[in-house]
C-alpha positions in Angstrom: -117.0 99.5 88.0 -116.0 102.0 90.8 -113.6 100.4 93.3 -114.0 101.8 96.8 -111.5 104.1 98.5 -110.0 102.4 101.9 -110.2 105.2 103.9 -109.6 103.3 107.6 -107.3 100.6 106.8 -107.5 99.2 110.4 -111.3 98.4 110.4 -112.1 94.8 110.7 -113.6 94.6 107.4 -110.6 95.9 105.5 -108.4 93.6 107.8 -110.4 90.5 106.4 -110.0 91.8 103.0 -106.4 92.1 103.6 -106.2 88.7 105.1 -108.2 86.6 102.3 -105.9 88.9 99.7 -102.6 87.2 101.1 -104.1 83.7 101.7 -105.0 83.8 98.0 -101.3 84.9 97.2 -99.5 82.5 99.0 -101.6 79.8 97.4 -100.7 81.0 94.2 -97.0 81.1 95.1 -97.0 77.8 96.7 -99.0 76.1 93.9 -96.2 77.7 91.4 -93.5 76.3 93.4 -94.7 72.8 93.5 -95.1 72.6 89.5 -91.8 74.1 89.3 -90.4 71.4 91.7 -92.3 68.5 89.8 -90.8 69.6 86.6 -87.5 69.8 88.1 -87.5 66.2 89.6 -88.6 65.2 86.3 -85.4 66.5 84.3 -83.3 64.9 87.3 -85.1 62.0 86.7 -84.6 61.9 83.2 -80.7 62.1 83.7 -80.6 59.9 86.5 -82.5 57.0 84.5 -81.7 57.4 81.1 -83.7 55.2 78.1 -82.6 51.7 78.5 -80.7 50.1 75.6 -81.6 46.5 74.7 -81.0 44.4 71.6 -83.2 43.8 69.1 -82.9 40.5 67.7 -84.4 41.4 64.3 -81.8 44.1 63.7 -78.8 44.2 62.3 -76.0 44.8 64.8 -73.8 48.2 65.1 -72.5 49.2 61.6 -69.1 50.4 61.5 -69.3 51.1 57.8 -72.3 53.5 58.3 -70.5 55.2 61.5 -67.8 56.2 59.0 -69.7 57.5 56.5 -71.1 59.6 58.6 -68.1 60.8 59.9 -66.6 61.6 56.6 -69.8 63.1 55.6 -69.7 65.6 58.5 -65.9 66.6 58.7 -64.8 66.3 54.7 -64.2 69.9 54.7 -62.7 70.0 57.7 -58.9 71.7 57.1 -57.2 69.2 59.8 -53.7 68.1 60.0 -53.0 65.3 61.8 -49.8 63.9 63.7 -49.1 60.5 62.5 -46.6 58.2 64.4 -45.7 54.9 63.4 -44.0 52.6 65.8 -42.9 49.6 64.1 -41.3 47.0 67.0 -38.6 49.2 68.4 -38.6 51.8 65.7 -40.6 55.3 65.7 -41.6 58.0 63.4 -43.7 60.6 63.1 -45.0 62.7 60.6 -47.9 65.1 59.6 -50.4 64.2 57.2 -53.8 65.9 55.6 -57.3 65.0 56.3 -58.6 64.2 52.8 -60.3 61.7 51.0 -57.2 59.3 50.2 -56.1 59.5 53.7 -59.8 59.0 54.8 -59.9 56.1 53.0 -56.7 54.5 54.0 -57.6 54.7 57.8 -60.9 53.3 57.3 -59.9 49.9 55.5 -59.2 47.9 58.5 -62.3 49.0 60.5 -64.4 48.3 57.1 -62.9 44.9 57.0 -63.9 44.3 60.2 -67.5 45.5 60.4 -70.3 43.1 61.8 -73.3 45.3 60.7 -74.3 42.5 58.0 -77.3 40.0 57.8 -74.9 37.2 57.6 -73.5 37.9 61.3 -76.6 37.9 63.3 -76.8 35.3 65.8 -73.0 34.9 65.7 -72.0 37.6 68.4 -73.2 37.9 72.0 -74.6 41.4 73.1 -74.3 43.2 76.5 -74.6 46.4 77.6 -72.6 47.9 80.7 -72.7 51.3 82.0 -69.7 53.3 83.2 -70.6 55.6 86.2 -67.4 57.5 85.7 -67.5 58.6 82.4 -71.3 58.7 82.1 -71.1 56.3 78.8 -72.8 52.9 77.9 -70.4 50.3 76.6 -72.1 48.4 74.2 -70.4 44.9 73.4 -70.2 42.2 70.6 -68.5 39.1 71.5 -67.9 36.8 68.8 -69.4 33.2 70.1 -67.6 31.5 67.3 -64.1 31.1 67.2 -63.7 31.2 63.5 -64.8 34.8 62.8 -62.3 37.1 62.5 -64.1 40.2 64.3 -63.8 39.0 67.8 -64.9 41.9 69.8 -66.6 45.0 69.0 -67.3 47.6 71.5 -69.2 50.9 71.2 -69.0 53.6 73.9 -72.1 55.6 73.6 -72.7 58.7 75.6 -75.5 58.1 78.3 -77.7 61.4 77.5 -77.2 62.1 73.8 -76.4 58.6 72.6 -73.8 59.7 70.5 -70.7 57.2 69.9 -67.9 58.1 72.0 -65.3 55.8 70.6 -65.4 52.2 68.6 -63.1 49.7 69.6 -62.4 46.3 67.6 -60.3 43.3 68.2 -59.6 41.0 65.3 -57.8 37.6 65.2 -56.7 35.4 61.9 -54.8 32.0 62.8 -54.2 29.3 61.0 -50.8 27.1 60.9 -48.9 29.5 58.8 -49.9 32.7 59.7 -51.2 34.5 62.8 -52.5 38.2 62.9 -54.4 40.1 65.4 -55.6 43.9 65.3 -56.8 46.3 68.0 -58.4 49.3 66.2 -59.4 52.3 67.9 -61.5 55.2 66.7 -62.4 58.1 68.7 -63.9 61.4 66.9 -62.0 64.3 66.5 -59.2 62.8 69.0 -57.3 59.9 68.1 -57.4 56.8 65.6 -54.9 54.0 66.3 -54.3 50.7 64.8 -52.2 48.0 66.3 -51.1 45.0 64.8 -49.2 42.0 65.6 -48.0 39.5 62.7 -46.4 36.4 62.8 -45.7 33.5 59.9 -43.3 30.4 60.0 -41.1 32.3 57.5 -40.7 35.8 58.7 -40.3 36.9 62.4 -42.7 39.0 64.3 -43.9 42.3 63.5 -45.6 44.8 66.0 -46.9 47.9 64.2 -49.1 50.7 65.9 -49.9 53.8 63.8 -51.6 56.4 65.5 -53.4 59.7 64.3 -53.9 62.6 66.6 -56.0 65.7 65.8 -54.9 69.2 66.2 -56.4 69.5 69.8 -54.8 66.7 71.3 -51.3 66.3 69.8 
């Protein structure tokens, strides 16, 4: 096919062809912009309206044990050296500890003991979800509805976009006539692990213990 050569760009026929071509080009660019804007709006909408988190009454509650298993699986070979700060009543001591299997077994023990991710706990906790607009996290809260339960509260802070766990916080209480003990447990991946324990008996005085482990980048 031979393309005719334009000899006079000012003739009416040429002007009509040029105008028609420009209209088609403008339409194509406009269509592309509209598609891009719609795609962008969809991405923004996904960020502003993340998937809703709802309780499934047939599923087990959040398992702290499974969470810690996953933490160890992904970090067991990390050459961490953590700073340990022990405060007992008014006395403090600081030391360095290595991240190894013996250490992890020790620090996870109170968390495992407070785990409610078993079928026997279904229906014994009230579940709620709140959103923290400042940190961009969901707080999944489990509150014991039975005062006889040792684990009174479990709060999971979860990233609203990728749904990764940011922190695990637990409160426990054991109370009888002869012995009282309460705990506050906090696990922030790759940042801080903290175990607070208050204990009192009729025989001995009160003991207020706080053990904090800080990862290398947060010492």
